[in-house]
ZAMARGU-4260 file (C-alpha; in steps of 0.2 Angstrom, whole numbers, plus 5000, padded with zeros to 4 digits):
<rodrens>
0) 5000/5000/5000 | 5008/5017/4995 | 5008/5033/5005 | 4993/5040/4996 | 4982/5025/4999
5) 4987/5025/5017 | 4982/5043/5019 | 4965/5040/5011 | 4962/5025/5022 | 4967/5035/5037
10) 4955/5049/5032 | 4941/5036/5030 | 4945/5029/5047 | 4946/5046/5055 | 4928/5051/5049
15) 4921/5035/5056 | 4930/5039/5073 | 4923/5057/5072 | 4905/5050/5070 | 4907/5038/5084
20) 4915/5051/5096 | 4901/5063/5092 | 4888/5050/5097 | 4897/5046/5113 | 4898/5064/5118
25) 4880/5067/5114 | 4876/5051/5125 | 4883/5060/5140 | 4868/5071/5140 | 4860/5057/5151
30) 4872/5060/5165 | 4880/5077/5163 | 4874/5094/5161 | 4869/5101/5144 | 4882/5115/5144
35) 4896/5103/5149 | 4892/5091/5135 | 4891/5106/5123 | 4908/5112/5129 | 4916/5095/5126
40) 4907/5094/5109 | 4914/5111/5103 | 4932/5107/5109 | 4931/5090/5099 | 4924/5098/5083
45) 4938/5112/5084 | 4951/5098/5086 | 4943/5087/5073 | 4944/5101/5060 | 4962/5105/5064
50) 4966/5086/5061 | 4956/5086/5045 | 4966/5101/5039 | 4982/5092/5043 | 4977/5076/5034
55) 4971/5086/5019 | 4988/5095/5017 | 4997/5078/5019 | 4986/5070/5005 | 4989/5085/4994
60) 5008/5083/4997 | 5008/5064/4993 | 4998/5067/4977 | 5012/5078/4971 | 5026/5066/4975
65) 5031/5052/4963 | 5024/5036/4971 | 5032/5025/4958 | 5047/5020/4967 | 5045/5004/4976
70) 5060/5005/4988 | 5057/5009/5006 | 5038/5009/5006 | 5036/5001/5023 | 5048/5014/5031
75) 5038/5028/5021 | 5022/5022/5029 | 5030/5022/5046 | 5037/5039/5044 | 5020/5046/5037
80) 5011/5039/5053 | 5023/5046/5064 | 5022/5063/5055 | 5003/5063/5056 | 5002/5059/5075
85) 5016/5071/5079 | 5007/5085/5070 | 4990/5080/5078 | 4998/5080/5095 | 5006/5097/5093
90) 4989/5104/5088 | 4982/5097/5104 | 4996/5104/5114 | 4994/5121/5106 | 4975/5121/5109
95) 4978/5116/5128 | 4991/5130/5130 | 4979/5142/5122 | 4965/5138/5134 | 4978/5139/5149
100) 4983/5156/5143 | 4965/5161/5143 | 4963/5154/5161 | 4951/5141/5154 | 4958/5127/5164
105) 4944/5115/5163 | 4944/5115/5144 | 4963/5113/5144 | 4961/5099/5155 | 4949/5091/5144
110) 4961/5092/5129 | 4974/5084/5139 | 4963/5070/5146 | 4950/5067/5132 | 4961/5070/5117
115) 4979/5066/5123 | 4975/5054/5136 | 4987/5063/5148 | 4978/5062/5164 | 4992/5068/5175
120) 4994/5084/5165 | 4975/5086/5165 | 4974/5084/5184 | 4989/5096/5186 | 4980/5109/5175
125) 4964/5108/5186 | 4975/5109/5202 | 4984/5124/5195 | 4967/5132/5190 | 4961/5130/5208
130) 4949/5116/5204 | 4955/5105/5218 | 4940/5093/5220 | 4940/5089/5201 | 4959/5087/5201
135) 4958/5075/5216 | 4945/5064/5207 | 4957/5062/5192 | 4972/5058/5203 | 4962/5045/5213
140) 4952/5037/5199 | 4963/5038/5184 | 4980/5039/5191 | 4978/5029/5208 | 4988/5042/5216
145) 4981/5044/5234 | 4995/5056/5240 | 4991/5069/5226 | 4972/5067/5229 | 4974/5069/5247
150) 4984/5085/5244 | 4971/5092/5233 | 4957/5088/5245 | 4967/5097/5258 | 4968/5112/5247
155) 4950/5112/5244 | 4947/5111/5263 | 4939/5094/5261 | 4948/5088/5277 | 4938/5072/5280
160) 4941/5066/5262 | 4960/5070/5264 | 4960/5062/5281 | 4953/5046/5275 | 4967/5045/5261
165) 4981/5050/5273 | 4975/5036/5285 | 4977/5024/5271 | 4994/5030/5267 | 4999/5029/5286
170) 5003/5047/5287 | 4998/5049/5305 | 5005/5066/5309 | 4997/5073/5294 | 4980/5066/5300
175) 4983/5075/5317 | 4987/5091/5308 | 4971/5090/5298 | 4961/5086/5314 | 4969/5102/5322
180) 4963/5112/5307 | 4946/5105/5311 | 4948/5111/5329 | 4947/5093/5335 | 4961/5094/5348
185) 4957/5077/5356 | 4958/5067/5339 | 4973/5077/5334 | 4982/5072/5350 | 4977/5054/5347
190) 4986/5053/5331 | 5001/5063/5337 | 5003/5051/5351 | 5004/5037/5339 | 5018/5047/5330
195) 5027/5049/5347 | 5025/5031/5350 | 5033/5026/5334 | 5047/5038/5337 | 5051/5031/5354
200) 5051/5013/5347 | 5064/5018/5334 | 5074/5028/5347 | 5071/5045/5339 | 5067/5053/5356
205) 5071/5071/5350 | 5058/5070/5336 | 5045/5063/5349 | 5049/5077/5360 | 5046/5090/5346
210) 5029/5082/5343 | 5024/5084/5361 | 5031/5102/5362 | 5026/5109/5345 | 5010/5099/5340
215) 5003/5094/5356 | 5008/5109/5367 | 5014/5097/5381 | 5031/5104/5386 | 5032/5093/5402
220) 5029/5077/5392 | 5043/5083/5380 | 5055/5085/5394 | 5051/5068/5401 | 5054/5059/5384
225) 5071/5068/5383 | 5076/5063/5400 | 5071/5045/5396 | 5082/5046/5381 | 5097/5052/5391
230) 5094/5040/5405 | 5092/5025/5394 | 5106/5030/5382 | 5095/5032/5367 | 5103/5046/5357
235) 5109/5052/5374 | 5119/5068/5369 | 5105/5075/5359 | 5092/5071/5372 | 5102/5080/5385
240) 5106/5095/5374 | 5088/5097/5370 | 5083/5095/5388 | 5094/5109/5393 | 5089/5120/5378
245) 5070/5119/5383 | 5074/5127/5400 | 5073/5146/5398 | 5074/5150/5416 | 5093/5152/5420
250) 5091/5148/5439 | 5081/5132/5435 | 5093/5127/5422 | 5108/5129/5434 | 5099/5118/5446
255) 5095/5105/5433 | 5113/5104/5427 | 5119/5101/5445 | 5105/5088/5449 | 5107/5078/5433
260) 5126/5078/5436 | 5124/5070/5453 | 5114/5056/5445 | 5126/5053/5430 | 5135/5037/5430
265) 5154/5037/5427 | 5153/5030/5409 | 5142/5044/5403 | 5152/5059/5411 | 5161/5062/5395
270) 5144/5065/5386 | 5139/5076/5400 | 5155/5086/5398 | 5151/5089/5379 | 5134/5095/5384
275) 5142/5107/5396 | 5152/5116/5383 | 5135/5122/5375 | 5128/5128/5392 | 5144/5137/5397
280) 5142/5148/5382 | 5124/5151/5385 | 5124/5163/5399 | 5137/5170/5411 | 5127/5165/5426
285) 5130/5147/5421 | 5149/5148/5419 | 5153/5144/5438 | 5143/5128/5439 | 5147/5121/5422
290) 5166/5125/5424 | 5167/5117/5441 | 5158/5101/5435 | 5169/5101/5420 | 5184/5102/5432
295) 5178/5087/5442 | 5175/5076/5426 | 5192/5080/5419 | 5201/5077/5435 | 5192/5060/5436
300) 5196/5055/5418 | 5213/5062/5415 | 5222/5046/5422 | 5214/5035/5408 | 5211/5048/5395
305) 5225/5061/5395 | 5219/5070/5380 | 5204/5076/5390 | 5215/5091/5397 | 5211/5099/5381
310) 5193/5102/5386 | 5199/5114/5399 | 5201/5128/5386 | 5183/5127/5382 | 5179/5133/5400
315) 5193/5146/5401 | 5192/5154/5383 | 5201/5170/5389 | 5214/5162/5400 | 5230/5161/5390
320) 5240/5154/5405 | 5229/5138/5405 | 5234/5135/5387 | 5252/5135/5392 | 5248/5123/5407
325) 5240/5111/5395 | 5255/5112/5384 | 5267/5109/5398 | 5256/5094/5405 | 5256/5086/5388
330) 5274/5088/5386 | 5278/5081/5403 | 5268/5065/5399 | 5277/5063/5383 | 5294/5064/5391
335) 5288/5052/5405 | 5282/5039/5392 | 5298/5040/5382 | 5308/5037/5398
</rodrens>
């Protein structure tokens, strides 16, 4: 079959498809509004006309060509098909962009979905146009994308629908956020507690404490979970550091630093010393307590960890003499070991 015959057959098939499509669109009158169906029909007629013009131009060009050559007929047909479909697709694209430029997002989405079968771009076009409910339906039914659908329902303030989807996705914190948007603190905290429990199970105590503090407005519970992490050596340093950071009253913080040190076992005192470096810089009123405790820890550990003397400089940043003392101490130990 030569190119001209292929074009003629394509035209015949095209007319048949147009008739079937028009009947299908008119059949939508039984379950859609009159103007919605008319709008779809108008779009289809415009696009069909554009395709018809493209096909006629191609037929005219083929008639002008010499079809007597036998070589490469199969490749020619393939090229012609690709050329036809590329031109048609480009026309669809131009039409969709034209509608978007006119802020007619629904018509643009129909071009993408009905004519190009590109449901993702159709849904995204509806979403960009602010038609969140419509976009959510496409994401859910056509693309099976519950995450994007939930996001659109959230934008549309259809919180219950969004919650159902986020629950299916296992996004408990997001469910809690939406219940909070609905002013249902009890249900919000129920889901937030699930999130905290998951964090604790995975030894993510700091993240759990942030849910208590930021989402549930329960600062005392946040402190308890950080203290638990410190005592049970579950991300101990970060738990202790955040525990101290959450105490804004300097006097209370000073007291807590002393009390916790009194309960700290020997094997965790190096971690405690690291935390004290941050507290020493925080407020001049904390320097005396943090420095004295640091001295005790260094004195206790220096026999087995001589390098710990370097920590003295963090608690005496303006004392040049102590730097010389540290240097002399290290030099003396080196000489001792060499002898």
